[in-house]
DRENDO-1510 file (C-alpha; in Angstrom, 1 decimal, always signed):
<recs>
REC; n; res; u; v; w
REC; 1; GLN; +26.7; -128.4; -13.0 .
REC; 2; VAL; +29.0; -130.6; -15.2 .
REC; 3; GLN; +27.5; -132.1; -18.2 .
REC; 4; LEU; +28.9; -134.4; -20.8 .
REC; 5; VAL; +26.6; -135.0; -23.8 .
REC; 6; GLU; +27.4; -137.6; -26.4 .
REC; 7; SER; +26.0; -137.6; -29.9 .
REC; 8; GLY; +26.7; -139.2; -33.3 .
REC; 9; GLY; +25.9; -142.8; -32.6 .
REC; 10; GLY; +23.8; -144.8; -35.1 .
REC; 11; LEU; +23.6; -147.8; -37.3 .
REC; 12; VAL; +26.4; -148.4; -39.8 .
REC; 13; GLN; +27.5; -151.3; -41.9 .
REC; 14; ALA; +30.7; -153.2; -41.2 .
REC; 15; GLY; +33.6; -151.3; -42.7 .
REC; 16; GLY; +31.9; -148.0; -42.3 .
REC; 17; SER; +32.6; -145.0; -40.2 .
REC; 18; LEU; +31.0; -142.8; -37.5 .
REC; 19; ARG; +32.2; -139.8; -35.6 .
REC; 20; LEU; +31.0; -139.5; -32.0 .
REC; 21; SER; +31.0; -136.1; -30.2 .
REC; 22; CYS; +31.1; -135.3; -26.5 .
REC; 23; ALA; +30.1; -131.8; -25.6 .
REC; 24; ALA; +31.4; -130.8; -22.1 .
REC; 25; SER; +30.2; -128.0; -20.0 .
REC; 26; GLY; +29.9; -126.8; -16.5 .
REC; 27; ARG; +33.6; -126.3; -15.6 .
REC; 28; THR; +37.0; -125.8; -17.0 .
REC; 29; PHE; +38.4; -129.1; -18.3 .
REC; 30; SER; +41.9; -128.0; -19.0 .
REC; 31; SER; +43.4; -130.2; -16.2 .
REC; 32; TYR; +41.2; -133.2; -17.1 .
REC; 33; ILE; +41.6; -136.4; -19.1 .
REC; 34; MET; +38.7; -137.1; -21.4 .
REC; 35; GLY; +38.0; -140.8; -22.1 .
REC; 36; TRP; +35.7; -142.9; -24.3 .
REC; 37; PHE; +34.4; -146.2; -22.9 .
REC; 38; ARG; +32.0; -148.6; -24.4 .
REC; 39; GLN; +29.8; -151.4; -23.0 .
REC; 40; ALA; +28.1; -154.2; -25.1 .
REC; 41; PRO; +25.2; -156.2; -23.7 .
REC; 42; GLY; +26.4; -158.8; -21.3 .
REC; 43; LYS; +29.9; -157.5; -21.3 .
REC; 44; GLU; +31.9; -155.2; -18.9 .
REC; 45; ARG; +32.6; -151.6; -19.7 .
REC; 46; GLU; +35.7; -151.3; -21.8 .
REC; 47; PHE; +38.2; -148.6; -22.3 .
REC; 48; VAL; +38.4; -147.2; -25.9 .
REC; 49; ALA; +40.6; -144.1; -25.9 .
REC; 50; ALA; +41.6; -141.1; -23.9 .
REC; 51; ILE; +43.1; -137.6; -24.6 .
REC; 52; GLY; +44.6; -135.0; -22.3 .
REC; 53; TRP; +42.6; -131.8; -22.7 .
REC; 54; SER; +45.6; -129.4; -22.4 .
REC; 55; ARG; +48.4; -131.2; -24.2 .
REC; 56; GLY; +46.4; -133.6; -26.4 .
REC; 57; GLY; +48.3; -136.7; -25.6 .
REC; 58; THR; +46.4; -139.8; -26.6 .
REC; 59; ASP; +46.0; -143.4; -25.6 .
REC; 60; TYR; +44.1; -146.2; -27.2 .
REC; 61; ALA; +42.9; -149.8; -26.5 .
REC; 62; ASP; +44.7; -152.3; -28.7 .
REC; 63; SER; +41.5; -153.3; -30.2 .
REC; 64; VAL; +40.9; -149.9; -31.8 .
REC; 65; LYS; +44.4; -148.7; -32.6 .
REC; 66; GLY; +44.8; -147.7; -36.2 .
REC; 67; ARG; +41.0; -147.5; -36.7 .
REC; 68; PHE; +39.8; -145.0; -34.1 .
REC; 69; THR; +41.1; -141.5; -33.5 .
REC; 70; ILE; +40.3; -139.3; -30.5 .
REC; 71; SER; +40.6; -135.5; -30.8 .
REC; 72; ARG; +39.4; -132.4; -29.1 .
REC; 73; ASP; +38.4; -128.9; -30.0 .
REC; 74; ASN; +39.2; -126.6; -27.1 .
REC; 75; ASP; +37.1; -123.7; -28.5 .
REC; 76; LYS; +34.0; -125.9; -28.7 .
REC; 77; ASN; +34.7; -127.8; -25.5 .
REC; 78; THR; +34.1; -131.0; -27.5 .
REC; 79; VAL; +35.9; -134.3; -27.7 .
REC; 80; TYR; +35.5; -136.5; -30.8 .
REC; 81; LEU; +35.9; -140.1; -31.5 .
REC; 82; GLN; +36.4; -140.9; -35.2 .
REC; 83; MET; +35.7; -144.6; -35.8 .
REC; 84; ASN; +36.7; -146.1; -39.1 .
REC; 85; SER; +36.7; -149.6; -40.4 .
REC; 86; LEU; +34.0; -150.5; -38.0 .
REC; 87; LYS; +33.5; -154.2; -37.0 .
REC; 88; PRO; +30.4; -155.9; -35.6 .
REC; 89; GLU; +32.3; -156.3; -32.3 .
REC; 90; ASP; +32.6; -152.6; -32.0 .
REC; 91; ALA; +28.8; -152.4; -31.5 .
REC; 92; ALA; +28.1; -151.0; -28.0 .
REC; 93; VAL; +26.9; -148.0; -26.0 .
REC; 94; TYR; +29.7; -145.5; -26.1 .
REC; 95; SER; +30.1; -143.0; -23.2 .
REC; 96; CYS; +32.6; -140.2; -22.6 .
REC; 97; ALA; +34.1; -139.5; -19.3 .
REC; 98; ALA; +36.2; -136.9; -17.6 .
REC; 99; GLY; +38.8; -137.5; -14.9 .
REC; 100; ARG; +41.1; -134.9; -13.1 .
REC; 101; ALA; +44.7; -135.5; -14.3 .
REC; 102; PRO; +46.6; -137.6; -13.7 .
REC; 103; VAL; +44.3; -140.5; -14.4 .
REC; 104; ILE; +46.3; -143.7; -13.4 .
REC; 105; PRO; +45.7; -146.1; -14.9 .
REC; 106; ILE; +44.1; -144.3; -17.8 .
REC; 107; ASN; +42.0; -147.2; -18.8 .
REC; 108; GLN; +40.3; -147.6; -15.5 .
REC; 109; ALA; +36.7; -146.3; -15.5 .
REC; 110; ARG; +36.6; -145.7; -11.7 .
REC; 111; ARG; +39.3; -143.0; -12.1 .
REC; 112; TYR; +36.9; -140.9; -14.1 .
REC; 113; GLU; +34.7; -138.5; -12.2 .
REC; 114; TYR; +32.1; -137.4; -14.7 .
REC; 115; TRP; +30.1; -139.4; -17.2 .
REC; 116; GLY; +27.8; -138.8; -20.1 .
REC; 117; GLN; +24.6; -140.8; -20.8 .
REC; 118; GLY; +26.0; -142.7; -23.7 .
REC; 119; THR; +25.2; -143.1; -27.4 .
REC; 120; GLN; +24.4; -146.4; -29.2 .
REC; 121; VAL; +26.6; -147.7; -32.0 .
REC; 122; THR; +25.3; -150.6; -34.0 .
REC; 123; VAL; +27.4; -152.2; -36.7 .
REC; 124; SER; +25.7; -154.6; -39.1 .
REC; 125; SER; +27.6; -157.4; -40.8 .
</recs>
């Protein structure tokens, strides 16, 4: 049974940082793309970042480029999202997802097969 479990969300002041983790289990993910998406109340789910599990290639939404970094630890089967210089508009439920490569287009949620339950990120101004 595939499981993606996010952690690391919380409340942070604007300008602060958080690191989200996504622990993956239940299968081999070497041929998968791992993505982070977010959804704020009243808004559509939005692509944040993605990483190829085997080669580590990354992709980012324009809104987070230069502030967020996605990475993975193959030994721990965990994907991370380091979020710096957080803004109030970054507040949302962040979810990780896994899709069998290739995921085209990489920012489309429907291309991802497995999803975690999400973790709340709140940014105070």
